[in-house]
C-alpha positions, 0 to 999 in steps of 0.5 A, a space after each residue: 369796447 361795449 354795445 353802447 345805446 344810441 342814446 347814450 352814445 350822444 351823450 358821452 359825445 355830448 360830455 366830451 365836447 363840454 370844457 368842464 366835463 373830465 374824461 374820468 365823469 365818463 368813466 365812472 357813468 359809461 365806462 368808458 376809459 378816455 382811449 374809448 372815448 377817443 376810439 368812439 369819437 372817431 368812430 362817430 364825428 366826422 373826421 374834421 370835427 375828430 381832429 377839431 375835437 381832438 385839438 380842444 381836449 388835448 393837453 386840457 387841463 380841465 378834462 383831466 382832473 388830474 391835471 386839473 389846478 381844482 383839486 377839491 372839487 369844489 368847481 362853483 354850480 348853481 342852486 338851481 342844478 340838480 345833482 346827476 348820480 350815475 348818469 340819473 337826474 334825481 
């Protein structure tokens, strides 16, 4: 696994906990595969928190774009929400 800054680790954990953020987005922004995200979460979280997270994400269609029913990518987005490009707010 590549070296990741502490601030990036916090952001990855935050994104991994979010229900609507697919692993594909984390891979695009940080270059971590879903397996590497799982390893990071196992290393950084307490054991009980990791088990709770795995239970939440296991099989969740919103975490895997391939399984998602929204194939068009046209989920609702607020007009006030800033666009994010390569993890930089524009």
